[in-house]
PDB file of N, H, CA, C and O in Angstrom:
ATOM      1  N   MET A   1       1.036  -1.380   0.038  1.00  0.00           N
ATOM      2  CA  MET A   1      -0.040   0.131  -0.122  1.00  0.00           C
ATOM      3  C   MET A   1       0.552   1.137   0.222  1.00  0.00           C
ATOM      4  O   MET A   1       0.877   1.128   1.409  1.00  0.00           O
ATOM      5  N   ALA A   2       0.896   2.224  -0.479  1.00  0.00           N
ATOM      6  H   ALA A   2       0.632   2.232  -1.444  1.00  0.00           H
ATOM      7  CA  ALA A   2       1.316   3.630  -0.920  1.00  0.00           C
ATOM      8  C   ALA A   2       1.115   4.250  -0.409  1.00  0.00           C
ATOM      9  O   ALA A   2      -0.085   4.490  -0.284  1.00  0.00           O
ATOM     10  N   VAL A   3       1.846   4.856   0.152  1.00  0.00           N
ATOM     11  H   VAL A   3       2.822   4.660   0.051  1.00  0.00           H
ATOM     12  CA  VAL A   3       1.973   6.143   1.730  1.00  0.00           C
ATOM     13  C   VAL A   3       2.285   7.501   0.693  1.00  0.00           C
ATOM     14  O   VAL A   3       3.291   7.625  -0.006  1.00  0.00           O
ATOM     15  N   LYS A   4       1.356   8.290   0.774  1.00  0.00           N
ATOM     16  H   LYS A   4       0.539   8.189   1.342  1.00  0.00           H
ATOM     17  CA  LYS A   4       1.956   9.969   0.310  1.00  0.00           C
ATOM     18  C   LYS A   4       1.681  10.451   1.800  1.00  0.00           C
ATOM     19  O   LYS A   4       0.665  10.289   2.476  1.00  0.00           O
ATOM     20  N   ILE A   5       2.758  11.029   2.089  1.00  0.00           N
ATOM     21  H   ILE A   5       3.583  11.161   1.540  1.00  0.00           H
ATOM     22  CA  ILE A   5       2.995  12.401   3.005  1.00  0.00           C
ATOM     23  C   ILE A   5       3.489  13.789   3.188  1.00  0.00           C
ATOM     24  O   ILE A   5       4.616  14.255   3.021  1.00  0.00           O
ATOM     25  N   THR A   6       2.222  14.415   3.626  1.00  0.00           N
ATOM     26  H   THR A   6       1.307  14.037   3.761  1.00  0.00           H
ATOM     27  CA  THR A   6       2.145  15.675   3.249  1.00  0.00           C
ATOM     28  C   THR A   6       3.281  17.063   4.369  1.00  0.00           C
ATOM     29  O   THR A   6       2.632  17.572   5.283  1.00  0.00           O
ATOM     30  N   HIS A   7       4.274  17.384   4.284  1.00  0.00           N
ATOM     31  H   HIS A   7       4.801  16.970   3.542  1.00  0.00           H
ATOM     32  CA  HIS A   7       5.028  18.197   5.409  1.00  0.00           C
ATOM     33  C   HIS A   7       3.793  19.313   5.989  1.00  0.00           C
ATOM     34  O   HIS A   7       3.400  20.000   5.046  1.00  0.00           O
ATOM     35  N   LEU A   8       3.278  19.566   6.956  1.00  0.00           N
ATOM     36  H   LEU A   8       3.597  19.008   7.722  1.00  0.00           H
ATOM     37  CA  LEU A   8       1.948  20.353   7.204  1.00  0.00           C
ATOM     38  C   LEU A   8       2.350  21.659   7.534  1.00  0.00           C
ATOM     39  O   LEU A   8       1.379  22.313   7.913  1.00  0.00           O
ATOM     40  N   THR A   9       3.717  22.485   7.540  1.00  0.00           N
ATOM     41  H   THR A   9       4.507  21.954   7.232  1.00  0.00           H
ATOM     42  CA  THR A   9       4.236  24.198   6.973  1.00  0.00           C
ATOM     43  C   THR A   9       4.253  24.055   6.253  1.00  0.00           C
ATOM     44  O   THR A   9       3.173  23.996   5.666  1.00  0.00           O
ATOM     45  N   ASN A  10       5.776  23.797   5.345  1.00  0.00           N
ATOM     46  H   ASN A  10       6.654  23.845   5.822  1.00  0.00           H
ATOM     47  CA  ASN A  10       5.970  23.923   3.981  1.00  0.00           C
ATOM     48  C   ASN A  10       4.449  22.549   2.733  1.00  0.00           C
ATOM     49  O   ASN A  10       4.655  21.367   3.009  1.00  0.00           O
ATOM     50  N   GLY A  11       3.998  22.624   2.325  1.00  0.00           N
ATOM     51  H   GLY A  11       3.831  23.584   2.100  1.00  0.00           H
ATOM     52  CA  GLY A  11       3.498  21.540   1.790  1.00  0.00           C
ATOM     53  C   GLY A  11       4.570  20.189   0.605  1.00  0.00           C
ATOM     54  O   GLY A  11       4.504  19.847  -0.576  1.00  0.00           O
ATOM     55  N   GLN A  12       5.489  19.799   1.857  1.00  0.00           N
ATOM     56  H   GLN A  12       5.543  20.076   2.816  1.00  0.00           H
ATOM     57  CA  GLN A  12       6.315  19.146   1.103  1.00  0.00           C
ATOM     58  C   GLN A  12       5.504  17.609   0.943  1.00  0.00           C
ATOM     59  O   GLN A  12       5.066  16.980   1.906  1.00  0.00           O
ATOM     60  N   GLN A  13       5.421  17.197  -0.393  1.00  0.00           N
ATOM     61  H   GLN A  13       5.778  17.708  -1.176  1.00  0.00           H
ATOM     62  CA  GLN A  13       4.837  16.136  -0.602  1.00  0.00           C
ATOM     63  C   GLN A  13       5.678  14.121  -0.983  1.00  0.00           C
ATOM     64  O   GLN A  13       5.934  13.507  -2.018  1.00  0.00           O
ATOM     65  N   VAL A  14       5.789  13.854   0.257  1.00  0.00           N
ATOM     66  H   VAL A  14       5.581  14.353   1.098  1.00  0.00           H
ATOM     67  CA  VAL A  14       7.367  12.609  -0.676  1.00  0.00           C
ATOM     68  C   VAL A  14       6.512  11.720  -0.281  1.00  0.00           C
ATOM     69  O   VAL A  14       6.010  11.622   0.839  1.00  0.00           O
ATOM     70  N   ARG A  15       6.235  10.664  -1.763  1.00  0.00           N
ATOM     71  H   ARG A  15       6.642  10.744  -2.673  1.00  0.00           H
ATOM     72  CA  ARG A  15       5.804   8.802  -1.374  1.00  0.00           C
ATOM     73  C   ARG A  15       6.504   8.142  -1.543  1.00  0.00           C
ATOM     74  O   ARG A  15       7.436   7.908  -2.312  1.00  0.00           O
ATOM     75  N   PHE A  16       5.787   7.592  -0.335  1.00  0.00           N
ATOM     76  H   PHE A  16       5.029   7.781   0.290  1.00  0.00           H
ATOM     77  CA  PHE A  16       6.860   5.672  -0.152  1.00  0.00           C
ATOM     78  C   PHE A  16       5.568   4.853  -0.290  1.00  0.00           C
ATOM     79  O   PHE A  16       4.384   5.086  -0.048  1.00  0.00           O
ATOM     80  N   ALA A  17       6.630   3.218  -1.042  1.00  0.00           N
ATOM     81  H   ALA A  17       7.592   3.028  -1.239  1.00  0.00           H
ATOM     82  CA  ALA A  17       6.146   2.046  -1.223  1.00  0.00           C
ATOM     83  C   ALA A  17       5.499   1.573  -0.294  1.00  0.00           C
ATOM     84  O   ALA A  17       4.952   0.471  -0.345  1.00  0.00           O
ATOM     85  N   ASN A  18       5.468   2.475   0.850  1.00  0.00           N
ATOM     86  H   ASN A  18       5.911   3.370   0.892  1.00  0.00           H
ATOM     87  CA  ASN A  18       5.062   1.364   2.717  1.00  0.00           C
ATOM     88  C   ASN A  18       3.893   2.556   3.344  1.00  0.00           C
ATOM     89  O   ASN A  18       3.285   3.347   2.624  1.00  0.00           O
ATOM     90  N   ALA A  19       3.778   2.475   4.612  1.00  0.00           N
ATOM     91  H   ALA A  19       4.272   1.832   5.197  1.00  0.00           H
ATOM     92  CA  ALA A  19       3.393   3.234   5.206  1.00  0.00           C
ATOM     93  C   ALA A  19       4.498   3.262   6.485  1.00  0.00           C
ATOM     94  O   ALA A  19       4.401   4.140   7.342  1.00  0.00           O
ATOM     95  N   ASP A  20       5.653   2.137   6.551  1.00  0.00           N
ATOM     96  H   ASP A  20       5.732   1.424   5.855  1.00  0.00           H
ATOM     97  CA  ASP A  20       7.319   1.561   7.657  1.00  0.00           C
ATOM     98  C   ASP A  20       7.641   2.963   7.730  1.00  0.00           C
ATOM     99  O   ASP A  20       7.557   3.788   8.640  1.00  0.00           O
ATOM    100  N   GLY A  21       8.350   3.063   5.547  1.00  0.00           N
ATOM    101  H   GLY A  21       8.417   2.393   4.808  1.00  0.00           H
ATOM    102  CA  GLY A  21       9.054   4.144   4.916  1.00  0.00           C
ATOM    103  C   GLY A  21       8.412   5.319   5.069  1.00  0.00           C
ATOM    104  O   GLY A  21       8.085   5.085   3.905  1.00  0.00           O
ATOM    105  N   ALA A  22       8.112   5.925   5.225  1.00  0.00           N
ATOM    106  H   ALA A  22       8.377   6.115   6.171  1.00  0.00           H
ATOM    107  CA  ALA A  22       7.142   6.920   5.123  1.00  0.00           C
ATOM    108  C   ALA A  22       7.566   7.478   6.514  1.00  0.00           C
ATOM    109  O   ALA A  22       8.078   8.571   6.758  1.00  0.00           O
ATOM    110  N   ARG A  23       7.098   6.058   7.719  1.00  0.00           N
ATOM    111  H   ARG A  23       6.682   5.170   7.521  1.00  0.00           H
ATOM    112  CA  ARG A  23       6.688   6.416   9.142  1.00  0.00           C
ATOM    113  C   ARG A  23       8.297   7.207   9.543  1.00  0.00           C
ATOM    114  O   ARG A  23       8.897   8.220   9.902  1.00  0.00           O
ATOM    115  N   ARG A  24       8.336   6.211   9.255  1.00  0.00           N
ATOM    116  H   ARG A  24       7.849   5.388   8.963  1.00  0.00           H
ATOM    117  CA  ARG A  24      10.516   6.536   9.644  1.00  0.00           C
ATOM    118  C   ARG A  24      10.701   8.079   9.325  1.00  0.00           C
ATOM    119  O   ARG A  24      10.735   9.127   9.970  1.00  0.00           O
ATOM    120  N   TYR A  25      10.827   7.592   7.700  1.00  0.00           N
ATOM    121  H   TYR A  25      10.800   6.741   7.176  1.00  0.00           H
ATOM    122  CA  TYR A  25      11.565   9.417   7.309  1.00  0.00           C
ATOM    123  C   TYR A  25      10.496  10.208   7.581  1.00  0.00           C
ATOM    124  O   TYR A  25      10.839  11.210   6.954  1.00  0.00           O
ATOM    125  N   ALA A  26       9.493  10.467   8.043  1.00  0.00           N
ATOM    126  H   ALA A  26       9.214   9.653   8.552  1.00  0.00           H
ATOM    127  CA  ALA A  26       9.335  12.052   9.138  1.00  0.00           C
ATOM    128  C   ALA A  26       9.876  11.408  10.500  1.00  0.00           C
ATOM    129  O   ALA A  26      10.602  12.113  11.199  1.00  0.00           O
ATOM    130  N   GLU A  27       9.660  10.504  10.790  1.00  0.00           N
ATOM    131  H   GLU A  27       9.070   9.930  10.222  1.00  0.00           H
ATOM    132  CA  GLU A  27      10.473  10.437  12.551  1.00  0.00           C
ATOM    133  C   GLU A  27      11.896  10.858  12.428  1.00  0.00           C
ATOM    134  O   GLU A  27      12.445  11.665  13.177  1.00  0.00           O
ATOM    135  N   ILE A  28      12.468  10.224  11.383  1.00  0.00           N
ATOM    136  H   ILE A  28      12.021   9.568  10.774  1.00  0.00           H
ATOM    137  CA  ILE A  28      14.147  10.819  11.553  1.00  0.00           C
ATOM    138  C   ILE A  28      14.220  12.250  10.539  1.00  0.00           C
ATOM    139  O   ILE A  28      14.379  13.314  11.136  1.00  0.00           O
ATOM    140  N   MET A  29      14.105  12.285   8.997  1.00  0.00           N
ATOM    141  H   MET A  29      13.975  11.420   8.511  1.00  0.00           H
ATOM    142  CA  MET A  29      14.314  12.747   8.702  1.00  0.00           C
ATOM    143  C   MET A  29      13.362  14.084   8.613  1.00  0.00           C
ATOM    144  O   MET A  29      13.525  15.260   8.287  1.00  0.00           O
ATOM    145  N   GLY A  30      12.211  13.214   9.110  1.00  0.00           N
ATOM    146  H   GLY A  30      12.078  12.259   9.375  1.00  0.00           H
ATOM    147  CA  GLY A  30      10.775  15.416   9.226  1.00  0.00           C
ATOM    148  C   GLY A  30      10.283  15.923   9.809  1.00  0.00           C
ATOM    149  O   GLY A  30       9.198  16.473   9.620  1.00  0.00           O
ATOM    150  N   GLY A  31      11.488  15.883  11.491  1.00  0.00           N
ATOM    151  H   GLY A  31      12.369  15.437  11.645  1.00  0.00           H
ATOM    152  CA  GLY A  31      10.904  16.310  12.613  1.00  0.00           C
ATOM    153  C   GLY A  31      10.124  15.727  13.439  1.00  0.00           C
ATOM    154  O   GLY A  31      10.064  16.074  14.618  1.00  0.00           O
ATOM    155  N   GLY A  32       9.382  14.711  12.909  1.00  0.00           N
ATOM    156  H   GLY A  32       9.431  14.430  11.951  1.00  0.00           H
ATOM    157  CA  GLY A  32       8.075  13.680  13.685  1.00  0.00           C
ATOM    158  C   GLY A  32       7.403  13.893  13.308  1.00  0.00           C
ATOM    159  O   GLY A  32       7.043  14.958  12.808  1.00  0.00           O
ATOM    160  N   VAL A  33       6.415  11.814  13.501  1.00  0.00           N
ATOM    161  H   VAL A  33       6.707  10.948  13.907  1.00  0.00           H
ATOM    162  CA  VAL A  33       5.621  11.681  12.632  1.00  0.00           C
ATOM    163  C   VAL A  33       3.987  13.122  12.973  1.00  0.00           C
ATOM    164  O   VAL A  33       2.967  12.995  12.295  1.00  0.00           O
ATOM    165  N   ASP A  34       4.093  14.327  14.079  1.00  0.00           N
ATOM    166  H   ASP A  34       4.922  14.431  14.630  1.00  0.00           H
ATOM    167  CA  ASP A  34       3.470  15.473  13.674  1.00  0.00           C
ATOM    168  C   ASP A  34       3.450  16.747  13.447  1.00  0.00           C
ATOM    169  O   ASP A  34       2.792  17.738  13.763  1.00  0.00           O
ATOM    170  N   LYS A  35       4.886  16.285  12.433  1.00  0.00           N
ATOM    171  H   LYS A  35       5.421  15.479  12.176  1.00  0.00           H
ATOM    172  CA  LYS A  35       4.320  17.171  11.380  1.00  0.00           C
ATOM    173  C   LYS A  35       4.586  16.551  10.231  1.00  0.00           C
ATOM    174  O   LYS A  35       5.759  16.525   9.860  1.00  0.00           O
ATOM    175  N   TRP A  36       3.618  15.961   9.476  1.00  0.00           N
ATOM    176  H   TRP A  36       2.664  15.982   9.778  1.00  0.00           H
ATOM    177  CA  TRP A  36       3.009  15.213   8.690  1.00  0.00           C
ATOM    178  C   TRP A  36       1.587  14.859   8.843  1.00  0.00           C
ATOM    179  O   TRP A  36       1.254  14.522   9.980  1.00  0.00           O
ATOM    180  N   ARG A  37       0.699  14.867   7.945  1.00  0.00           N
ATOM    181  H   ARG A  37       0.969  15.141   7.022  1.00  0.00           H
ATOM    182  CA  ARG A  37      -0.255  13.742   7.097  1.00  0.00           C
ATOM    183  C   ARG A  37      -0.255  13.530   6.751  1.00  0.00           C
ATOM    184  O   ARG A  37      -0.044  14.157   5.713  1.00  0.00           O
ATOM    185  N   PHE A  38      -0.525  11.849   6.681  1.00  0.00           N
ATOM    186  H   PHE A  38      -0.696  11.339   7.524  1.00  0.00           H
ATOM    187  CA  PHE A  38       0.179  10.763   5.821  1.00  0.00           C
ATOM    188  C   PHE A  38      -1.440  10.700   5.280  1.00  0.00           C
ATOM    189  O   PHE A  38      -2.476  10.998   5.875  1.00  0.00           O
ATOM    190  N   THR A  39      -1.225  10.208   3.960  1.00  0.00           N
ATOM    191  H   THR A  39      -0.384   9.966   3.476  1.00  0.00           H
ATOM    192  CA  THR A  39      -2.627   9.753   3.273  1.00  0.00           C
ATOM    193  C   THR A  39      -1.820   8.707   2.870  1.00  0.00           C
ATOM    194  O   THR A  39      -0.607   8.575   2.708  1.00  0.00           O
ATOM    195  N   VAL A  40      -3.034   7.814   2.718  1.00  0.00           N
ATOM    196  H   VAL A  40      -4.020   7.921   2.850  1.00  0.00           H
ATOM    197  CA  VAL A  40      -2.824   6.001   1.367  1.00  0.00           C
ATOM    198  C   VAL A  40      -3.040   6.341   0.518  1.00  0.00           C
ATOM    199  O   VAL A  40      -3.935   7.186   0.560  1.00  0.00           O
ATOM    200  N   VAL A  41      -2.583   6.084  -0.617  1.00  0.00           N
ATOM    201  H   VAL A  41      -1.857   5.398  -0.651  1.00  0.00           H
ATOM    202  CA  VAL A  41      -2.514   6.146  -2.284  1.00  0.00           C
ATOM    203  C   VAL A  41      -2.206   4.605  -2.968  1.00  0.00           C
ATOM    204  O   VAL A  41      -1.454   3.651  -2.769  1.00  0.00           O
ATOM    205  N   SER A  42      -3.785   5.189  -4.327  1.00  0.00           N
ATOM    206  H   SER A  42      -4.396   5.964  -4.488  1.00  0.00           H
ATOM    207  CA  SER A  42      -3.437   3.311  -4.608  1.00  0.00           C
ATOM    208  C   SER A  42      -2.727   3.886  -5.872  1.00  0.00           C
ATOM    209  O   SER A  42      -2.384   4.966  -6.353  1.00  0.00           O
ATOM    210  N   GLY A  43      -2.698   2.220  -6.199  1.00  0.00           N
ATOM    211  H   GLY A  43      -2.977   1.343  -5.808  1.00  0.00           H
ATOM    212  CA  GLY A  43      -1.407   2.018  -6.729  1.00  0.00           C
ATOM    213  C   GLY A  43      -1.417   2.317  -8.528  1.00  0.00           C
ATOM    214  O   GLY A  43      -0.555   1.954  -9.328  1.00  0.00           O
ATOM    215  N   GLN A  44      -2.655   3.069  -8.807  1.00  0.00           N
ATOM    216  H   GLN A  44      -3.356   3.364  -8.158  1.00  0.00           H
ATOM    217  CA  GLN A  44      -3.077   3.548  -9.875  1.00  0.00           C
ATOM    218  C   GLN A  44      -2.496   4.882 -10.053  1.00  0.00           C
ATOM    219  O   GLN A  44      -1.793   5.258 -10.992  1.00  0.00           O
ATOM    220  N   GLU A  45      -2.965   5.693  -8.804  1.00  0.00           N
ATOM    221  H   GLU A  45      -3.536   5.387  -8.042  1.00  0.00           H
ATOM    222  CA  GLU A  45      -2.353   6.744  -9.193  1.00  0.00           C
ATOM    223  C   GLU A  45      -0.900   6.997  -9.677  1.00  0.00           C
ATOM    224  O   GLU A  45      -0.087   6.261  -9.118  1.00  0.00           O
ATOM    225  N   ARG A  46      -0.356   7.902 -10.621  1.00  0.00           N
ATOM    226  H   ARG A  46      -1.016   8.500 -11.075  1.00  0.00           H
ATOM    227  CA  ARG A  46       0.617   8.544 -10.642  1.00  0.00           C
ATOM    228  C   ARG A  46       1.477   9.408  -9.478  1.00  0.00           C
ATOM    229  O   ARG A  46       0.813   9.801  -8.519  1.00  0.00           O
ATOM    230  N   PRO A  47       2.254   9.580  -9.492  1.00  0.00           N
ATOM    231  CA  PRO A  47       2.793  10.841  -8.509  1.00  0.00           C
ATOM    232  C   PRO A  47       3.367  12.221  -9.772  1.00  0.00           C
ATOM    233  O   PRO A  47       3.882  12.216 -10.890  1.00  0.00           O
ATOM    234  N   GLU A  48       3.008  13.038  -9.002  1.00  0.00           N
ATOM    235  H   GLU A  48       2.589  13.042  -8.094  1.00  0.00           H
ATOM    236  CA  GLU A  48       2.694  13.675  -9.430  1.00  0.00           C
ATOM    237  C   GLU A  48       4.199  14.500  -9.934  1.00  0.00           C
ATOM    238  O   GLU A  48       4.886  14.818  -8.963  1.00  0.00           O
ATOM    239  N   LEU A  49       4.770  14.867 -11.250  1.00  0.00           N
ATOM    240  H   LEU A  49       4.211  14.609 -12.038  1.00  0.00           H
ATOM    241  CA  LEU A  49       6.010  15.113 -11.468  1.00  0.00           C
ATOM    242  C   LEU A  49       5.926  17.239 -11.764  1.00  0.00           C
ATOM    243  O   LEU A  49       5.108  17.949 -12.348  1.00  0.00           O
ATOM    244  N   SER A  50       6.754  17.433 -11.279  1.00  0.00           N
ATOM    245  H   SER A  50       7.419  16.856 -10.805  1.00  0.00           H
ATOM    246  CA  SER A  50       7.309  19.033 -11.176  1.00  0.00           C
ATOM    247  C   SER A  50       8.588  19.504 -12.134  1.00  0.00           C
ATOM    248  O   SER A  50       9.289  20.514 -12.073  1.00  0.00           O
ATOM    249  N   GLY A  51       8.618  18.016 -13.322  1.00  0.00           N
ATOM    250  H   GLY A  51       8.049  17.196 -13.372  1.00  0.00           H
ATOM    251  CA  GLY A  51       9.684  19.162 -14.169  1.00  0.00           C
ATOM    252  C   GLY A  51      10.962  19.499 -14.830  1.00  0.00           C
ATOM    253  O   GLY A  51      11.596  19.702 -15.865  1.00  0.00           O
ATOM    254  N   ARG A  52      10.902  19.395 -13.114  1.00  0.00           N
ATOM    255  H   ARG A  52      10.387  19.229 -12.273  1.00  0.00           H
ATOM    256  CA  ARG A  52      12.252  19.842 -12.711  1.00  0.00           C
ATOM    257  C   ARG A  52      13.801  18.692 -13.456  1.00  0.00           C
ATOM    258  O   ARG A  52      13.924  17.496 -13.195  1.00  0.00           O
ATOM    259  N   VAL A  53      14.466  19.254 -14.081  1.00  0.00           N
ATOM    260  H   VAL A  53      14.366  20.226 -14.293  1.00  0.00           H
ATOM    261  CA  VAL A  53      15.392  17.951 -13.847  1.00  0.00           C
ATOM    262  C   VAL A  53      16.717  18.039 -12.595  1.00  0.00           C
ATOM    263  O   VAL A  53      17.437  18.981 -12.267  1.00  0.00           O
ATOM    264  N   VAL A  54      16.661  16.998 -12.240  1.00  0.00           N
ATOM    265  H   VAL A  54      16.075  16.233 -12.507  1.00  0.00           H
ATOM    266  CA  VAL A  54      17.744  16.948 -11.231  1.00  0.00           C
ATOM    267  C   VAL A  54      19.045  15.711 -12.009  1.00  0.00           C
ATOM    268  O   VAL A  54      19.091  14.602 -12.540  1.00  0.00           O
ATOM    269  N   ASN A  55      20.194  17.186 -11.484  1.00  0.00           N
ATOM    270  H   ASN A  55      20.157  18.087 -11.053  1.00  0.00           H
ATOM    271  CA  ASN A  55      21.260  16.060 -12.378  1.00  0.00           C
ATOM    272  C   ASN A  55      22.567  15.675 -11.311  1.00  0.00           C
ATOM    273  O   ASN A  55      22.880  16.521 -10.474  1.00  0.00           O
ATOM    274  N   VAL A  56      23.004  14.910 -11.347  1.00  0.00           N
ATOM    275  H   VAL A  56      22.750  14.222 -12.027  1.00  0.00           H
ATOM    276  CA  VAL A  56      23.676  13.945 -10.190  1.00  0.00           C
ATOM    277  C   VAL A  56      24.915  13.938 -10.726  1.00  0.00           C
ATOM    278  O   VAL A  56      25.074  13.261 -11.742  1.00  0.00           O
ATOM    279  N   PRO A  57      25.788  14.506 -10.299  1.00  0.00           N
ATOM    280  CA  PRO A  57      27.379  14.139 -10.968  1.00  0.00           C
ATOM    281  C   PRO A  57      27.558  12.464 -10.312  1.00  0.00           C
ATOM    282  O   PRO A  57      26.863  12.003  -9.406  1.00  0.00           O
ATOM    283  N   VAL A  58      28.592  11.790 -10.987  1.00  0.00           N
ATOM    284  H   VAL A  58      29.156  12.165 -11.722  1.00  0.00           H
ATOM    285  CA  VAL A  58      28.395  10.431 -11.402  1.00  0.00           C
ATOM    286  C   VAL A  58      30.220  10.668 -10.553  1.00  0.00           C
ATOM    287  O   VAL A  58      30.892  11.499 -11.164  1.00  0.00           O
ATOM    288  N   TRP A  59      30.658  10.278  -9.797  1.00  0.00           N
ATOM    289  H   TRP A  59      30.113   9.602  -9.301  1.00  0.00           H
ATOM    290  CA  TRP A  59      32.291  10.105  -9.119  1.00  0.00           C
ATOM    291  C   TRP A  59      32.134   8.493  -9.717  1.00  0.00           C
ATOM    292  O   TRP A  59      31.222   7.689  -9.527  1.00  0.00           O
ATOM    293  N   ARG A  60      33.626   8.332 -10.660  1.00  0.00           N
ATOM    294  H   ARG A  60      34.367   8.986 -10.815  1.00  0.00           H
ATOM    295  CA  ARG A  60      34.529   7.523 -10.686  1.00  0.00           C
ATOM    296  C   ARG A  60      35.234   6.604  -9.778  1.00  0.00           C
ATOM    297  O   ARG A  60      36.061   7.102  -9.014  1.00  0.00           O
ATOM    298  N   MET A  61      34.985   5.073  -9.743  1.00  0.00           N
ATOM    299  H   MET A  61      34.313   4.668 -10.363  1.00  0.00           H
ATOM    300  CA  MET A  61      35.890   5.023  -8.388  1.00  0.00           C
ATOM    301  C   MET A  61      36.917   4.314  -8.030  1.00  0.00           C
ATOM    302  O   MET A  61      37.040   3.530  -7.089  1.00  0.00           O
ATOM    303  N   THR A  62      37.934   4.765  -9.154  1.00  0.00           N
ATOM    304  H   THR A  62      37.833   5.403  -9.919  1.00  0.00           H
ATOM    305  CA  THR A  62      38.390   3.538  -9.361  1.00  0.00           C
ATOM    306  C   THR A  62      40.144   4.175  -9.085  1.00  0.00           C
ATOM    307  O   THR A  62      40.637   5.255  -9.412  1.00  0.00           O
ATOM    308  N   SER A  63      40.829   2.834  -8.263  1.00  0.00           N
ATOM    309  H   SER A  63      40.428   1.957  -7.998  1.00  0.00           H
ATOM    310  CA  SER A  63      41.740   3.911  -8.002  1.00  0.00           C
ATOM    311  C   SER A  63      43.361   3.970  -9.044  1.00  0.00           C
ATOM    312  O   SER A  63      43.605   3.083  -9.861  1.00  0.00           O
ATOM    313  N   ARG A  64      43.924   4.677  -8.901  1.00  0.00           N
ATOM    314  H   ARG A  64      43.726   5.398  -8.238  1.00  0.00           H
ATOM    315  CA  ARG A  64      45.175   4.611 -10.387  1.00  0.00           C
ATOM    316  C   ARG A  64      46.433   4.319  -9.675  1.00  0.00           C
ATOM    317  O   ARG A  64      47.485   4.200 -10.303  1.00  0.00           O
TER     318      ARG A  64
END
């Protein structure tokens, strides 16, 4: 069951595959579960894409 959490102050939304992951994120990274609204979403619902592109640098992990 997919879960979406929404921060009550800034409106940030994060989607998770299950409630345990969402709860853990809210507790550790998000300042506590009391600062988030939890919503169960159907598996058919597509997450809304912002259209932003994020470039992630890839580091070569070889020794010389």
